[in-house]
N, C-alpha and C positions, 0 to 999 in steps of 0.2 A: 371789272379791269376789263377792260380790250382785251382780243388777242394781239393788239398793234404794241398794248402797252408792255403785254407778256412777252413779244416778240424781238422789243426793243430797249427792255428794257429803262423806260422813260415815257411820265405821261407829260402833256405841257396842259392839259383841265383840269379843274375840278369840281367837277360835281356836290350840291347835295341835295341827293335821291328821298327825300324822306324823312329825313333826318339820318342815311348813309352817306357817306362818297362814294362816286362814284369814278374813277381812274379813268384818260382818254389821252388818246394823240392824234392829235391835226395833220401832220407832216405831210402823211405817208399820201391821206387821199390829196390833202391838198397840193402837191407838188404834183402828182400826177394828175390832176385835173387844170390846171396850169399848160402844165404840156398839150394835154390834149386842145380843153377848149380854147382856152387861151393862142395858140403855137397853134395848133392842128392836127398833132405827131402823132404820128400812129405808131404805134410802141414794139408790137409785137415784130419775132424776128430782126430785130435791132439790133445790131453791134453798139455795146456804148462804153468810152473812158468818163471816169468817172474821178475828177482832181478831187484829194482830198480823203480824209478819213474821219472826222470827227462828229458831233453826234446827227446833222442835219443827215453823211451821209449813210449811216443806219440807214433813217430813213428812206432814203430817195433806192436804198438796194433796195428796199422792201416794197415799196410799190415800183420801179422798175421788175421789177424777177413776176411778180406778182398779173403784169399789163403782158410777159409773156418773153421779153427780151431772148437774142438767142445765146450772147453773152456779153460780158463784160470784164472791164479790165478797172482797178483802184488803184489809182496813181495815187503816193504819200511819202512822209516824208523816212516812213522807217514800216517795208512792207508787211513786217510783224502785225503792226497796226491796222491796214491797211488787207490781210491776211482774213486778222477778227473785226471787220466790221461787213468780209462779204459773207464770213457761215451767218449771219440775218438769215439770208435766203438762201440758207443750205436749204440744194433739194430741189430748190425752184427754177432752177435754170444752169444752164449743162455745162459750160464753161464757165469755168469762172479763174483769173489770173492777175498777181497784184505786180506788180513795179516801185521801184523810187523814184524821186519826184525827182529827176535828171531831165535837162530837154534831154538829150539821146532816147531815153529811153519813153518818155513822154510821146516821144516821137513815131518812132517803131512800134509800141503803143497802140497812135490813136492810126497809126494807115491802115485806113477798108473801116475805120469805126463811120457808125450811119449817126451817135451824137454823140457828141462830150458839153458834160455837167460840172460845174465848177460848185467845190461845196467848199474851197478854201477860206482863209479870212480875209482876200483876197481886200484891199481896201479897207480893213478895217482897223490899220495903223493909221491912215490918211497919207499916206504915199505906197505900196505895196503895189509893184506892178504896175503903179500909172493906167488901172483901167477904172477905181474910182478913186476919187481923192473922196474922204471924206476928215469931218471936226466930231469933238463931243459935244451933244445936244446939250445938257447939261448935266454939267459935272455932277449934282447931286443922283442922279439916272444910273453912276458908274460907263459902260462899257456902251451906253449908246448912243447913239454918229447919226449927220445924217450927212447924206452928201454935199459936198461943194463942190463937182464939180466930177465930167463924165472925159475919156476918153472914146471915143470910137471906134481910134486906128483897130484895134484888136475884134470889137467885132465886125465890119467889117470884111475884114481878114477871113472871120468862120463864115460868115454870109455870101462871100468869093466864092473858098473850097467848099460849098454846099452843107454845112454844117449849120445848124439851126444852136444860135448861140445864146444859154440862159444861165445868168447867174444869178444863187443861191443864197 
């Protein structure tokens, strides 16, 4: 079991190594690598707003904290869940905040932020927020979907505001 699996309480890769199972979580390194290599982001001392506090958010918080962000605020439907996700990186980031996922609170939290990361389920239902529209790819696979349309307007607005948009 790796340190990431212990910290997150979740693994996404199991490997049989000489008859013993080894547990890994690739979400932390995958997210950070995508931001740094694909988007060219320098995360050191950045202020970050994270939307959502589900399973992906835990890995994102840990990865951002290890990269030396200055602060982070997590916006979620419940502050308690946002606070719990924030504890994943306890001691690694100085300023930690949590707000309810209401537009006024999110707008106030985003003021002065360098990066906004979306880890919500926008698009998962096929219509949420209209950023992404999706359809079920194969009903035998459950909630596995594929994008059917992308609305670039929110992305253009984020770029015009100086943000690097990222949909996780």
